[in-house]
C-alpha distance (Angstrom), angle and dihedral (degrees) to the residues before:
residue distance angle dihedral
M1 . . .
T2 3.80 . .
S3 3.79 91.7 .
M4 3.79 92.6 48.8
A5 3.83 91.2 48.6
A6 3.77 91.5 50.6
N7 3.78 91.1 50.9
A8 3.77 90.9 48.8
S9 3.80 90.3 50.6
G10 3.81 90.7 50.9
D11 3.80 91.3 50.8
E12 3.78 90.7 49.9
R13 3.80 91.1 50.9
A14 3.81 90.8 50.8
E15 3.80 91.7 48.6
S16 3.79 90.3 46.9
R17 3.79 93.1 51.9
F18 3.80 93.1 55.9
A19 3.79 98.0 31.0
A20 3.76 118.2 138.9
P21 3.83 113.3 -87.1
A22 3.77 101.4 -106.7
S23 3.80 96.9 -169.8
V24 3.80 104.1 19.8
K25 3.79 117.2 112.8
R26 3.77 114.1 -130.3
D27 3.79 93.9 -141.6
G28 3.79 124.7 59.7
D29 3.80 139.5 77.1
W30 3.80 122.1 -44.9
L31 3.81 125.1 -170.7
G32 3.81 131.3 -161.7
T33 3.80 144.0 148.9
L34 3.81 129.3 -118.2
T35 3.81 117.4 -150.7
L36 3.82 111.8 -152.4
P37 3.84 125.4 -151.4
S38 3.80 87.7 -101.2
Q39 3.85 87.2 58.5
A40 3.78 89.1 -115.0
T41 3.81 112.7 138.0
L42 3.79 131.6 -138.8
R43 3.80 122.5 -164.5
I44 3.79 112.3 -137.2
A45 3.81 126.4 -162.1
V46 3.81 120.0 -166.7
H47 3.80 119.3 -164.7
L48 3.81 119.0 -162.0
R49 3.78 123.9 -173.7
A50 3.81 129.3 177.9
G51 3.80 112.5 -140.9
R52 3.76 126.6 -143.3
D53 3.78 87.3 -98.6
G54 3.80 89.7 60.5
I55 3.80 93.2 -113.1
M56 3.82 115.5 134.3
R57 3.80 114.9 -131.1
G58 3.76 131.8 174.7
A59 3.78 154.2 164.2
F60 3.77 136.6 -150.0
D61 3.80 136.4 -140.2
S62 3.80 127.3 -151.9
L63 3.80 95.9 -151.3
D64 3.80 99.4 -168.5
Q65 3.80 92.0 46.5
R66 3.83 91.9 47.8
I67 3.82 90.7 -124.7
W68 3.80 112.4 148.3
N69 3.80 138.0 -171.1
V70 3.80 99.7 1.1
P71 3.85 104.6 175.7
L72 3.80 121.0 -116.2
D73 3.78 124.6 -144.5
A74 3.81 135.3 -161.0
V75 3.81 91.5 22.3
S76 3.80 111.1 -174.2
V77 3.81 121.9 177.8
T78 3.81 124.1 176.6
P79 3.80 128.4 163.6
M80 3.82 87.6 -91.9
T81 3.82 107.1 28.4
L82 3.81 142.5 46.8
D83 3.81 120.3 -166.5
F84 3.80 132.0 167.9
A85 3.78 143.0 149.0
V86 3.82 132.9 -138.7
P87 3.84 105.5 -145.7
S88 3.81 95.0 -169.8
N89 3.81 94.7 64.5
G90 3.82 104.7 17.1
T91 3.82 95.1 -109.8
R92 3.80 124.7 153.5
Y93 3.80 127.8 -172.4
A94 3.81 126.0 -163.1
G95 3.81 118.9 179.6
R96 3.80 141.4 165.3
W97 3.79 128.0 -147.0
D98 3.83 115.5 -102.9
A99 3.79 106.3 -158.4
R100 3.80 93.7 -168.8
T101 3.82 95.3 58.3
R102 3.81 93.9 24.1
R103 3.79 91.9 -130.9
W104 3.77 139.4 118.3
V105 3.84 105.8 -110.7
G106 3.79 115.9 -163.5
I107 3.79 153.1 113.5
W108 3.81 127.7 -71.8
S109 3.85 107.8 -154.4
Q110 3.81 120.0 -164.9
G111 3.79 134.7 154.0
G112 3.81 93.7 -5.9
A113 3.83 92.5 -53.4
Q114 3.80 128.4 104.8
F115 3.80 127.9 -148.3
S116 3.79 131.0 -174.9
L117 3.79 112.6 -117.0
A118 3.78 128.4 -179.6
L119 3.81 117.4 -168.9
A120 3.79 121.0 -156.0
A121 3.81 126.8 -168.7
N122 3.77 113.8 -102.7
G123 3.78 141.8 142.4
P124 3.79 121.6 -80.1
P125 3.82 111.1 -70.8
P126 3.78 119.1 -117.0
R127 3.79 115.2 -86.6
P128 3.79 127.8 -150.6
A129 3.77 115.0 -92.4
A130 3.81 90.9 -125.1
A131 3.77 136.0 25.8
T132 3.81 89.4 -120.4
D133 3.81 93.9 68.0
A134 3.78 116.3 152.0
W135 3.78 115.7 -87.4
T136 3.78 117.5 -151.5
L137 3.78 115.7 -136.7
P138 3.82 110.9 -119.6
S139 3.79 119.7 -107.6
D140 3.81 122.2 -103.4
T141 3.81 89.0 -103.0
E142 3.80 92.5 52.6
I143 3.82 90.9 47.2
G144 3.80 89.5 49.0
D145 3.80 90.4 53.3
I146 3.82 89.8 53.4
L147 3.80 91.9 50.3
D148 3.81 92.1 45.5
R149 3.79 90.5 55.4
R150 3.81 91.3 46.8
I151 3.82 95.7 54.4
A152 3.82 99.2 30.9
Q153 3.83 92.2 105.1
R154 3.80 96.5 32.2
P155 3.82 113.5 84.0
G156 3.77 111.0 -162.4
E157 3.80 96.2 23.0
A158 3.78 118.1 131.5
I159 3.80 124.3 -165.7
V160 3.80 127.6 -174.2
L161 3.80 118.3 -173.1
G162 3.78 126.0 -172.2
V163 3.81 131.3 -169.6
I164 3.80 127.7 -169.1
D165 3.80 129.5 -175.7
A166 3.80 139.3 135.8
Q167 3.83 90.1 -64.4
G168 3.80 92.4 59.2
R169 3.77 136.6 -101.3
R170 3.80 133.0 -54.4
I171 3.78 132.5 -175.2
I172 3.81 125.5 -156.2
T173 3.80 121.0 -168.9
R174 3.78 135.1 -168.9
G175 3.81 132.2 -179.2
R176 3.79 122.3 9.2
A177 3.79 95.9 -16.8
Q178 3.77 141.1 102.1
A179 3.78 131.3 -163.8
G180 3.82 89.2 -93.0
T181 3.82 97.0 48.7
L182 3.81 113.3 125.1
F183 3.81 127.7 -135.3
E184 3.78 136.7 -178.6
I185 3.82 105.5 -104.3
G186 3.81 95.9 -161.8
S187 3.78 115.1 -169.6
I188 3.80 94.3 8.8
T189 3.81 79.2 83.5
K190 3.82 85.6 74.8
T191 3.82 89.5 70.6
F192 3.82 89.6 57.5
T193 3.81 89.1 50.4
G194 3.80 88.9 48.8
L195 3.81 90.5 50.4
L196 3.80 90.5 51.6
L197 3.81 89.2 52.4
A198 3.81 93.3 47.8
D199 3.81 91.8 47.2
M200 3.79 94.4 47.7
A201 3.80 89.9 47.4
A202 3.82 90.2 51.3
R203 3.81 89.5 51.5
G204 3.80 91.4 49.9
E205 3.80 93.3 -116.0
V206 3.82 92.1 121.7
G207 3.79 136.2 0.8
L208 3.80 123.3 -124.3
N209 3.80 90.7 -130.8
D210 3.79 95.4 42.3
P211 3.82 114.1 124.3
A212 3.79 108.4 -102.1
A213 3.80 90.0 -136.7
R214 3.82 89.5 65.7
Y215 3.80 90.2 73.8
L216 3.81 100.0 41.6
P217 3.82 117.4 116.8
A218 3.79 123.1 -119.9
G219 3.78 113.1 -65.2
W220 3.82 94.4 28.5
T221 3.80 123.1 107.4
L222 3.81 138.1 175.7
P223 3.81 122.6 -155.0
V224 3.79 118.8 -120.8
R225 3.79 122.4 -140.2
G226 3.80 113.8 175.1
R227 3.80 93.4 -30.7
P228 3.81 136.3 0.8
I229 3.81 120.6 -82.7
T230 3.81 108.8 -105.9
L231 3.79 131.1 -149.9
L232 3.82 88.1 -110.5
D233 3.82 89.9 54.6
L234 3.80 89.2 56.1
T235 3.82 95.8 53.2
T236 3.83 95.3 41.9
H237 3.83 94.2 48.1
R238 3.79 93.2 -116.9
S239 3.80 98.2 117.3
G240 3.81 94.7 98.8
M241 3.81 90.7 -124.9
P242 3.81 117.9 142.3
R243 3.78 120.9 -103.5
V244 3.80 90.8 -104.1
P245 3.83 131.1 0.8
L246 3.77 116.9 -91.4
N247 3.80 94.6 -131.1
M248 3.80 99.3 65.2
P249 3.84 107.7 139.5
Y250 3.83 96.2 -145.7
S251 3.81 90.1 -157.6
D252 3.80 85.9 160.2
E253 3.80 111.5 29.5
G254 3.79 89.7 -165.0
N255 3.82 91.2 56.5
P256 3.83 102.7 32.3
Y257 3.81 101.7 169.9
A258 3.80 98.2 44.2
D259 3.80 95.9 92.5
Y260 3.80 98.5 35.0
T261 3.79 103.6 114.6
P262 3.82 134.5 -167.3
A263 3.81 88.0 -109.0
L264 3.81 91.0 57.1
M265 3.81 91.4 48.6
R266 3.81 90.1 49.3
D267 3.80 91.5 49.9
F268 3.80 92.6 49.6
L269 3.81 94.0 49.7
K270 3.80 90.5 51.1
T271 3.79 91.7 59.4
W272 3.82 101.2 31.5
V273 3.81 114.9 116.3
P274 3.84 113.6 -158.5
A275 3.80 116.2 -129.9
R276 3.81 93.0 -150.5
E277 3.78 143.7 8.8
P278 3.83 114.4 -80.6
G279 3.79 117.7 -100.4
V280 3.80 93.7 31.4
Q281 3.79 101.3 98.2
Y282 3.81 140.9 14.5
E283 3.80 110.9 -114.6
Y284 3.80 117.5 163.9
S285 3.79 109.7 -122.9
N286 3.78 128.2 -176.8
L287 3.79 87.0 -178.9
G288 3.80 92.8 57.2
V289 3.80 94.8 52.7
A290 3.80 91.9 42.0
L291 3.80 88.8 55.4
L292 3.81 90.1 47.7
G293 3.81 90.8 54.4
Q294 3.79 91.0 50.8
I295 3.82 91.3 48.8
L296 3.81 92.5 51.1
A297 3.80 91.8 48.1
W298 3.81 91.2 49.0
R299 3.81 90.2 48.5
A300 3.81 90.9 51.3
G301 3.81 92.2 45.6
T302 3.79 95.1 -121.1
D303 3.80 142.6 79.1
Y304 3.80 126.1 -80.0
E305 3.81 97.0 -106.6
T306 3.79 92.6 50.5
L307 3.81 90.7 47.2
V308 3.82 91.7 53.0
R309 3.80 91.2 48.2
T310 3.80 96.8 47.0
R311 3.81 96.9 41.9
I312 3.83 103.0 34.0
T313 3.79 124.3 2.0
G314 3.81 98.4 38.6
S315 3.80 97.0 60.4
L316 3.82 91.2 40.6
H317 3.84 91.1 50.8
M318 3.81 91.5 -124.1
A319 3.80 95.8 155.1
D320 3.81 93.8 160.3
T321 3.81 94.0 58.7
T322 3.79 105.6 91.5
I323 3.79 141.9 131.1
R324 3.80 110.6 -66.5
T325 3.78 112.9 -110.1
T326 3.77 139.2 176.5
G327 3.78 93.6 -155.2
G328 3.80 102.5 50.0
D329 3.78 132.3 70.4
M330 3.81 103.9 -37.4
R331 3.80 97.6 162.3
R332 3.81 94.2 102.3
Q333 3.81 96.4 38.9
A334 3.79 117.5 101.5
T335 3.81 114.9 -117.9
P336 3.83 107.7 -103.2
H337 3.83 121.7 -127.2
D338 3.80 132.8 -167.1
E339 3.81 125.6 -129.5
F340 3.82 89.8 -80.5
L341 3.85 91.2 54.7
R342 3.81 91.9 -109.5
P343 3.83 116.4 143.2
V344 3.80 112.0 -107.5
T345 3.80 138.2 -177.6
P346 3.82 120.6 -83.7
W347 3.78 112.8 -113.6
E348 3.79 130.2 -111.7
G349 3.78 119.4 -148.0
G350 3.78 105.8 -142.8
V351 3.80 111.7 177.2
M352 3.84 88.8 -25.2
V353 3.81 91.3 67.5
A354 3.82 96.6 114.1
A355 3.81 90.1 59.9
G356 3.80 97.0 54.5
G357 3.77 115.0 -22.1
L358 3.81 105.8 116.2
R359 3.78 128.4 101.8
S360 3.78 123.6 -163.0
G361 3.78 146.5 155.7
A362 3.79 134.2 -115.8
D363 3.80 96.2 -101.1
D364 3.81 93.1 52.2
M365 3.79 91.6 46.1
L366 3.83 90.9 51.0
T367 3.79 88.1 53.0
Y368 3.80 88.9 51.2
L369 3.82 92.9 49.4
G370 3.81 90.6 42.4
A371 3.80 89.6 56.2
H372 3.81 90.4 53.6
L373 3.81 89.5 49.1
G374 3.80 95.9 47.7
L375 3.81 91.8 -113.2
V376 3.82 92.9 111.5
P377 3.83 116.0 48.3
T378 3.80 114.6 -116.8
P379 3.82 135.9 152.2
L380 3.83 85.9 -133.8
K381 3.82 93.5 69.9
Q382 3.80 96.7 100.8
V383 3.80 90.9 48.0
M384 3.81 90.4 47.2
D385 3.81 91.6 53.1
G386 3.79 90.1 58.1
M387 3.79 92.5 53.3
W388 3.80 96.3 74.9
V389 3.79 94.6 48.7
V390 3.80 103.3 117.3
R391 3.82 111.6 -103.7
G392 3.81 100.1 170.6
D393 3.78 147.2 -23.1
G394 3.76 121.0 -58.6
D395 3.77 135.4 -156.7
G396 3.81 100.7 -58.8
P397 3.81 143.0 12.7
K398 3.83 94.5 -78.5
A399 3.80 96.5 36.7
A400 3.79 128.3 92.3
M401 3.80 138.0 169.0
G402 3.75 128.6 -117.5
I403 3.80 123.5 173.8
G404 3.80 102.6 -52.3
W405 3.81 93.2 -30.2
M406 3.79 128.5 90.8
V407 3.81 114.7 -132.0
A408 3.81 118.0 -150.1
T409 3.80 128.8 -168.6
T410 3.82 108.8 -138.9
R411 3.79 136.3 169.7
V412 3.83 90.0 -93.4
G413 3.79 94.7 46.0
T414 3.79 134.8 -98.6
I415 3.80 119.3 -1.5
V416 3.81 118.8 -171.9
G417 3.78 117.1 -157.4
H418 3.76 152.9 127.2
S419 3.79 133.9 -148.2
G420 3.78 127.4 -146.2
A421 3.80 136.6 -156.9
T422 3.78 134.5 177.4
G423 3.80 130.2 166.7
G424 3.80 94.0 -69.2
Y425 3.80 108.4 9.7
L426 3.80 140.3 68.9
A427 3.79 125.4 -165.0
N428 3.79 141.0 172.6
A429 3.80 130.7 -171.2
A430 3.81 119.9 -176.6
F431 3.78 140.5 155.8
D432 3.79 142.2 -168.3
P433 3.83 104.8 -133.3
V434 3.82 93.9 -165.1
R435 3.80 99.5 49.2
R436 3.83 90.8 32.1
R437 3.78 97.7 -128.5
G438 3.79 127.3 140.7
V439 3.80 133.9 -170.9
V440 3.80 132.9 -169.8
V441 3.81 124.4 -174.3
L442 3.81 121.7 -172.7
A443 3.83 126.9 -175.1
N444 3.80 135.8 174.7
T445 3.80 100.2 -140.0
M446 3.81 135.6 68.9
T447 3.82 93.2 -143.9
Q448 3.81 114.4 128.4
P449 2.95 137.9 -93.2
G450 3.76 86.2 50.2
V451 3.79 128.5 175.4
D452 3.81 106.8 -64.4
D453 3.81 95.3 88.5
I454 3.81 91.3 50.0
A455 3.81 92.7 52.8
M456 3.81 92.4 48.4
H457 3.80 91.6 46.2
L458 3.79 91.6 55.8
L459 3.81 92.2 50.3
T460 3.81 101.7 36.6
G461 3.80 109.6 13.2
S462 3.81 92.6 -115.3
P463 3.82 115.2 156.9
V464 3.80 122.6 -81.5
A465 3.80 113.1 -128.9
A466 3.78 121.9 -115.9
T467 3.81 114.3 -105.4
P468 3.81 115.3 -129.4
P469 3.82 122.9 -169.1
P470 3.82 113.5 -78.9
P471 3.81 115.9 -93.4
V472 3.78 121.6 -94.0
P473 3.83 113.2 -103.3
P474 3.80 113.6 -108.2
A475 3.78 119.6 -105.4
I476 3.79 117.3 -96.5
R477 3.81 108.4 -96.0
P478 3.82 124.4 -144.3
V479 3.81 113.8 -113.6
I480 3.80 127.2 -152.7
A481 3.78 125.8 -160.0
I482 3.82 119.2 -115.0
P483 3.84 118.0 -175.5
P484 3.83 111.6 -110.6
A485 3.81 92.6 -119.0
A486 3.83 90.6 54.2
L487 3.80 90.1 57.1
D488 3.81 90.9 67.9
R489 3.82 91.7 77.7
F490 3.83 89.0 70.2
L491 3.82 96.6 51.0
G492 3.78 121.0 115.2
R493 3.79 142.4 63.9
Y494 3.80 126.3 -56.9
R495 3.82 124.3 -162.3
L496 3.81 107.6 -127.0
G497 3.81 96.3 171.2
P498 3.80 142.6 -28.4
D499 3.81 92.5 -68.4
Q500 3.80 103.0 21.4
V501 3.79 132.9 77.4
I502 3.80 129.9 179.7
T503 3.80 111.9 -141.3
V504 3.81 114.8 -158.8
F505 3.80 115.9 -165.1
R506 3.78 139.5 155.7
S507 3.79 126.7 -112.2
K508 3.80 108.3 -169.5
D509 3.81 105.6 -57.5
R510 3.81 99.4 -13.4
L511 3.77 137.0 75.8
M512 3.81 120.1 -119.9
I513 3.80 133.8 -169.7
Q514 3.77 132.5 -161.7
L515 3.79 132.4 -173.7
I516 3.81 118.2 -152.1
G517 3.81 109.6 -81.2
Q518 3.81 93.9 7.8
Q519 3.76 135.7 100.7
A520 3.80 119.0 -90.1
I521 3.80 112.2 -113.6
P522 3.82 134.9 -173.5
I523 3.80 123.7 -110.1
R524 3.81 129.1 -158.2
A525 3.79 130.4 -148.7
S526 3.81 121.0 -114.2
A527 3.83 93.3 170.1
P528 3.81 135.1 5.5
L529 3.83 92.2 -86.1
E530 3.81 100.4 20.5
F531 3.80 128.0 85.2
F532 3.80 135.2 171.2
G533 3.78 137.9 -158.7
T534 3.78 119.2 -109.4
I535 3.81 99.4 -169.6
V536 3.82 96.4 37.7
P537 3.85 119.4 26.6
F538 3.83 112.5 -113.8
D539 3.81 140.5 114.0
L540 3.80 130.4 -128.8
I541 3.80 116.8 -158.6
F542 3.79 112.5 -171.4
R543 3.81 120.2 -150.3
E544 3.78 119.1 -137.9
V545 3.82 121.6 -160.0
A546 3.83 120.6 179.8
G547 3.79 90.9 -15.4
R548 3.80 94.0 -51.5
I549 3.83 130.3 104.5
D550 3.81 106.9 -123.2
A551 3.84 104.3 163.4
V552 3.80 145.9 3.2
T553 3.81 131.7 -143.9
L554 3.81 117.6 -140.9
R555 3.81 109.7 -150.3
Q556 3.80 114.1 -168.0
N557 3.81 134.9 146.0
G558 3.81 91.0 1.3
E559 3.82 93.8 -55.4
D560 3.82 129.4 112.1
K561 3.82 121.3 -150.3
L562 3.81 121.3 -176.0
A563 3.81 116.4 -143.2
P564 3.84 116.7 -169.5
R565 3.79 117.0 -144.8
I566 3.81 109.9 -105.4
F567 3.81 102.5 172.0
V568 3.80 134.7 33.6
P569 3.83 115.3 -167.3
């Protein structure tokens, strides 16, 4: 009897502990603390509100990170359970009601890690008086935890992250990388090209609003529609030029710019017909900035690499910032990987070098950011300050363009930055000009999510994305040979939708396609009327009627879209 009574008492205590909250409101404010593996703590506030429709909605704050009003999804509250998701960072929370402590007790899951989190009822936490409240840069340990979660499922990935502010500089590395490891920085090169333009304009060597055609050598021309394309149009992506030229040979798809020569660029510009007047619309263009770099080098009577060294990197002692190369000293350069974590070939810039041809390391890039912030002495400081003055719209409602740099409006104020990507590298460099903080993140894989969210988190406290496993490489597809002359029957433009057109053209002995605003890519034949993408996975199935191609079906992500042929060259 005694034993049975004791067991009954234990069962009653267990039931009592997790009994339904008889008098607890389901909506309200709930506070708790996450303890990270580094033993750092983050205070979390969860706000639940029942709408007039009876549906529970909510948001959460990360108080110590100064992150406010992050929306919740899939909120489910019963007398015994609380569940919700945070779509912006991949978090899920699952808790049960503990009647004894009058708290929700559960697990916060994020980025493959799980943390215990108990949420107690409380009033709303204090909020900052203004949206531009100070944001404290995370510690090295906290940054290391972020990088560990990012590369946990990515064997072979290397990440180097650098921070600079008034207290100095620090570099954190993960994977097969050291502080001195070099990476291709891709389109961050465009900020160096923008700085060259701003400096040469300040010296009176060129004018920002000068027509670009004024500085072209003999045999080069630029079309005029409405007004001439200016040097400022080229750096702010308002020239109307396509992202890349349509006559790229793609002799090596893994190194696409290597064989693109000045003669090919000249030939393309002679035949290019602008779709709109310059200055009307933002349209990101590697070609436009590449042309700008060539113009500045011609104007200075030298080559682009020498111009960067003599005007920028030499005086700043940035010896590691050079033109990327496959034939030079590669011992300190991280091995590049594609989005499937397969090793790939480093890129060469060719005539497109000014748009994305530099490689660098974290220490050099911190020097570069420090110069922009006034933390590293340089006679270029006044010119640098003028670069992030907004010159036009950018790609989005809170994005704008300066000279070379992109200028974003965030909850903490203005952030100036630029990302970069090549065939096997991702990079981001950004700085807060008011609080004088800069961040650079360099990685040797194209797998997403990359590095942009980490850089913005360090500067603004915005969420860091969850990191799923890398995608599975596509199966090897059979390829059939089609004579180059037989490819001409597929050439033309195909209407994919109201605002989208597929252009099919030939580059030497291969077929290429380009969507408006996107990079041209090669396609290969798997059957007489069927082609597939090698860089991006998709299929194109051409339709033949009475011996003539009249349409093509784009098959991608399990969806078929028919595009009628609207133009035959």
